[in-house]
ZAMARGU-4260 file (C-alpha; in steps of 0.2 Angstrom, whole numbers, plus 5000, padded with zeros to 4 digits):
<rodrens>
0) 4276/5451/4137 | 4288/5462/4127 | 4293/5471/4143 | 4297/5455/4152 | 4307/5448/4137
5) 4317/5464/4136 | 4320/5464/4155 | 4327/5446/4153 | 4338/5447/4137 | 4348/5460/4129
10) 4343/5467/4112 | 4358/5459/4104 | 4352/5442/4111 | 4334/5445/4105 | 4341/5450/4088
15) 4353/5435/4086 | 4342/5421/4093 | 4325/5427/4087 | 4325/5441/4074 | 4339/5433/4063
20) 4331/5415/4063 | 4314/5422/4058 | 4322/5432/4044 | 4331/5417/4038 | 4315/5407/4039
25) 4306/5420/4029 | 4318/5419/4015 | 4316/5400/4015 | 4297/5400/4015 | 4296/5413/4001
30) 4312/5407/3991 | 4321/5424/3993 | 4311/5432/3979 | 4321/5449/3980 | 4335/5441/3971
35) 4324/5442/3955 | 4322/5461/3958 | 4332/5477/3957 | 4331/5483/3975 | 4333/5501/3981
40) 4334/5503/4000 | 4332/5521/4008 | 4336/5524/4026 | 4339/5540/4036 | 4332/5550/4051
45) 4321/5561/4040 | 4315/5561/4022 | 4314/5542/4019 | 4296/5541/4014 | 4297/5556/4002
50) 4313/5549/3994 | 4305/5532/3992 | 4290/5540/3983 | 4301/5551/3972 | 4311/5536/3966
55) 4295/5527/3963 | 4288/5541/3953 | 4304/5542/3943 | 4304/5524/3938 | 4285/5525/3934
60) 4289/5540/3923 | 4302/5530/3914 | 4290/5516/3910 | 4297/5503/3923 | 4287/5491/3933
65) 4290/5495/3951 | 4282/5492/3968 | 4287/5500/3985 | 4285/5498/4004 | 4285/5515/4014
70) 4277/5523/4029 | 4261/5527/4020 | 4259/5509/4015 | 4259/5503/4033 | 4245/5513/4043
75) 4243/5509/4061 | 4260/5502/4065 | 4269/5518/4069 | 4284/5510/4060 | 4291/5511/4043
80) 4298/5493/4040 | 4286/5478/4042 | 4292/5461/4048 | 4303/5449/4037 | 4288/5438/4032
85) 4278/5453/4026 | 4293/5460/4017 | 4297/5443/4008 | 4279/5440/4004 | 4278/5457/3996
90) 4293/5454/3986 | 4286/5438/3980 | 4270/5447/3975 | 4281/5460/3966 | 4290/5446/3956
95) 4273/5438/3952 | 4267/5455/3945 | 4283/5455/3934 | 4290/5470/3943 | 4308/5474/3939
100) 4311/5486/3953 | 4307/5486/3972 | 4309/5502/3982 | 4310/5499/4001 | 4310/5511/4016
105) 4322/5504/4029 | 4322/5509/4047 | 4337/5508/4059 | 4326/5496/4070 | 4324/5485/4054
110) 4342/5485/4050 | 4347/5480/4068 | 4334/5467/4069 | 4339/5458/4052 | 4322/5461/4044
115) 4330/5464/4027 | 4342/5449/4029 | 4345/5440/4013 | 4341/5455/4002 | 4355/5462/3991
120) 4352/5480/3987 | 4357/5487/3970 | 4357/5505/3978 | 4357/5510/3996 | 4352/5527/4000
125) 4356/5537/4016 | 4346/5554/4017 | 4354/5560/4033 | 4358/5555/4051 | 4353/5566/4065
130) 4346/5563/4083 | 4333/5550/4085 | 4329/5533/4092 | 4342/5534/4106 | 4330/5525/4118
135) 4334/5510/4107 | 4352/5512/4101 | 4358/5521/4117 | 4371/5532/4108 | 4372/5542/4093
140) 4387/5532/4087 | 4377/5516/4088 | 4363/5524/4079 | 4375/5530/4065 | 4383/5513/4063
145) 4366/5504/4062 | 4360/5516/4048 | 4376/5513/4038 | 4373/5494/4039 | 4362/5496/4024
150) 4377/5501/4013 | 4387/5485/4017 | 4374/5475/4007 | 4372/5488/3993 | 4381/5488/3976
155) 4381/5507/3975 | 4378/5520/3989 | 4369/5536/3987 | 4373/5547/4003 | 4371/5565/4009
160) 4387/5574/4007 | 4388/5577/4026 | 4389/5559/4029 | 4406/5557/4020 | 4414/5565/4035
165) 4409/5551/4047 | 4423/5540/4052 | 4412/5524/4050 | 4408/5529/4032 | 4426/5528/4026
170) 4424/5510/4020 | 4410/5515/4008 | 4418/5530/4000 | 4423/5521/3984 | 4406/5515/3979
175) 4397/5531/3985 | 4388/5545/3975 | 4385/5560/3985 | 4371/5574/3985 | 4369/5590/3994
180) 4362/5608/3993 | 4379/5616/3990 | 4391/5602/3987 | 4391/5584/3981 | 4390/5574/3964
185) 4372/5580/3963 | 4369/5597/3970 | 4356/5611/3969 | 4369/5624/3965 | 4372/5616/3948
190) 4356/5607/3945 | 4343/5621/3951 | 4328/5609/3953 | 4312/5618/3953 | 4300/5608/3964
195) 4282/5610/3969 | 4285/5603/3986 | 4293/5616/3998 | 4309/5616/4009 | 4327/5613/4006
200) 4325/5596/4014 | 4314/5591/3999 | 4327/5597/3987 | 4339/5586/3996 | 4327/5571/3995
205) 4325/5575/3976 | 4344/5576/3973 | 4345/5558/3982 | 4332/5552/3970 | 4340/5559/3955
210) 4357/5551/3960 | 4348/5534/3961 | 4340/5537/3944 | 4358/5540/3937 | 4364/5523/3945
215) 4350/5514/3937 | 4353/5522/3920 | 4337/5531/3919 | 4336/5546/3907 | 4341/5562/3917
220) 4327/5573/3908 | 4314/5560/3912 | 4320/5559/3931 | 4321/5578/3933 | 4304/5581/3925
225) 4296/5567/3936 | 4303/5576/3951 | 4298/5593/3946 | 4280/5586/3944 | 4280/5578/3961
230) 4266/5586/3971 | 4270/5578/3988 | 4262/5564/3998 | 4249/5563/4011 | 4254/5570/4028
235) 4270/5578/4021 | 4268/5597/4021 | 4250/5593/4015 | 4240/5610/4015 | 4222/5610/4020
240) 4213/5624/4011 | 4201/5635/4020 | 4191/5651/4019 | 4198/5660/4034 | 4213/5667/4026
245) 4226/5656/4035 | 4237/5642/4028 | 4237/5626/4037 | 4250/5612/4035 | 4250/5594/4041
250) 4267/5586/4042 | 4274/5570/4050 | 4290/5579/4057 | 4293/5570/4073 | 4312/5572/4076
255) 4322/5588/4081 | 4330/5589/4063 | 4313/5586/4054 | 4304/5599/4065 | 4317/5612/4062
260) 4318/5610/4043 | 4299/5610/4042 | 4297/5626/4053 | 4311/5634/4043 | 4302/5630/4027
265) 4285/5637/4033 | 4294/5653/4040 | 4302/5656/4023 | 4284/5656/4016 | 4278/5667/4030
270) 4291/5681/4026 | 4281/5686/4011 | 4267/5692/4022 | 4274/5705/4034 | 4260/5703/4047
275) 4259/5684/4047 | 4264/5673/4062 | 4269/5655/4063 | 4259/5644/4074 | 4266/5626/4078
280) 4257/5611/4086 | 4270/5599/4092 | 4272/5584/4103 | 4282/5568/4106 | 4279/5549/4108
285) 4278/5539/4124 | 4290/5525/4126 | 4302/5533/4114 | 4318/5543/4114 | 4316/5555/4129
290) 4331/5566/4125 | 4323/5573/4109 | 4308/5581/4119 | 4316/5596/4126 | 4326/5599/4110
295) 4309/5599/4100 | 4302/5611/4112 | 4317/5623/4111 | 4317/5622/4092 | 4298/5626/4090
300) 4299/5640/4102 | 4314/5648/4093 | 4306/5647/4076 | 4287/5649/4079 | 4278/5664/4086
305) 4265/5653/4095 | 4268/5635/4101 | 4255/5622/4107 | 4261/5606/4115 | 4249/5591/4114
310) 4247/5572/4112 | 4257/5562/4099 | 4255/5544/4103 | 4258/5547/4122 | 4256/5529/4127
315) 4250/5534/4144 | 4264/5546/4147 | 4257/5562/4141 | 4260/5573/4157 | 4278/5568/4158
320) 4281/5571/4139 | 4273/5588/4139 | 4283/5593/4154 | 4299/5588/4145 | 4294/5598/4130
325) 4289/5613/4140 | 4306/5613/4148 | 4315/5615/4132 | 4302/5629/4126 | 4304/5639/4142
330) 4323/5638/4139 | 4319/5647/4122 | 4308/5660/4130 | 4291/5652/4131 | 4278/5661/4142
335) 4263/5650/4145 | 4247/5657/4141 | 4255/5671/4130 | 4266/5662/4117 | 4265/5644/4123
340) 4251/5633/4127 | 4249/5615/4134 | 4233/5607/4128 | 4233/5588/4131 | 4218/5584/4120
345) 4224/5585/4102 | 4207/5589/4095 | 4206/5604/4107 | 4224/5609/4102 | 4219/5610/4084
350) 4203/5619/4087 | 4212/5632/4098 | 4225/5635/4084 | 4214/5635/4069 | 4198/5644/4076
355) 4205/5655/4090 | 4223/5659/4089 | 4226/5660/4070 | 4222/5676/4061 | 4222/5681/4043
360) 4239/5679/4035 | 4245/5667/4048 | 4252/5649/4045 | 4248/5634/4056 | 4260/5619/4056
365) 4253/5603/4064 | 4267/5591/4067 | 4270/5573/4073 | 4255/5563/4065 | 4255/5567/4047
370) 4247/5553/4037 | 4244/5541/4052 | 4226/5535/4054 | 4227/5530/4073 | 4234/5537/4089
375) 4241/5527/4104 | 4234/5535/4119 | 4236/5523/4134 | 4243/5508/4125 | 4228/5506/4114
380) 4226/5512/4096 | 4211/5523/4093 | 4206/5530/4076 | 4214/5547/4072 | 4216/5559/4057
385) 4224/5576/4058 | 4216/5581/4042 | 4199/5576/4047 | 4201/5585/4063 | 4206/5601/4055
390) 4192/5600/4042 | 4179/5598/4056 | 4187/5612/4066 | 4186/5623/4050 | 4168/5618/4047
395) 4163/5623/4065 | 4171/5640/4062 | 4162/5643/4046 | 4145/5639/4055 | 4149/5652/4069
</rodrens>
């Protein structure tokens, strides 16, 4: 039915004549409860979920009553922003719970489809804008403009310093606070945050959260302590301990930028062990941005010693997806059977990496699924857990 509707109507028509009326109706049904809350919205290609959780932890540490909607609150949907009725219902429950703050993870699809219509944001956060969802937005320029829609409805903007250079951002500059590793109103060069979670990208997430705390008048020491005590969330650089002398990390990275940052983070940890190698298990989704597939294959092959391509919500398109990824990997020097493998079954791919290829001192990064508890194979959701699959693979190795 969805395919038929999309073939008959443009996305803009669907947005204007279906999504917008539904969002207005949701506001009427639930009496626009978000107006009684201080709302923080976080968008960006990568880092949304972690930043939302960091802001939530800061507000909790400051003794505030707060609730949030993020990826890890919506298992099985393969999306980060629920529909307008769910959002309004959740906001109403937050009001009933006497919450003062509501932190929302906001996707580009949700912004384009008016899912947050009627909500005035006290702070709008943009973590970064890189290649993703061009299957939906068609061009990077459209994607960029959609992301920045969040700031139109925000009293204050917290944005990555790099975004200030975008032409479309110029109208938001007066109300913006910036963050970045080297430059920005909140930067690591001056603040020198010491985090438990690895990676420069997590430092950027933390800087964004710290800037939000400043806007909300939260004590800087309370905020910084909360960030430095933040030990991560499920499926985001989550380490699975084992007895085999290897390090195994599960991460949600499913975009070119996200994968690159995650692999660089793991490689920086690997450099402490001269003999260690980096193994990467990657894949891409079916019915999604096809342009990123080769990019991810090339990135993985450049940064990892061994790459395994496998299923990540293929939706019946696994062979085509893996061929596209392999094309990018070959461009970066992949030799199948030597430093590059295509294993369609994700369980077999994980078992190959953990039990046969990885040696003592190696790091294995398993990307694309993270916290998710289902996988879409042929249009149907089936139960899935990267962590449980890794644990089962390890147990079989212990018994051998």
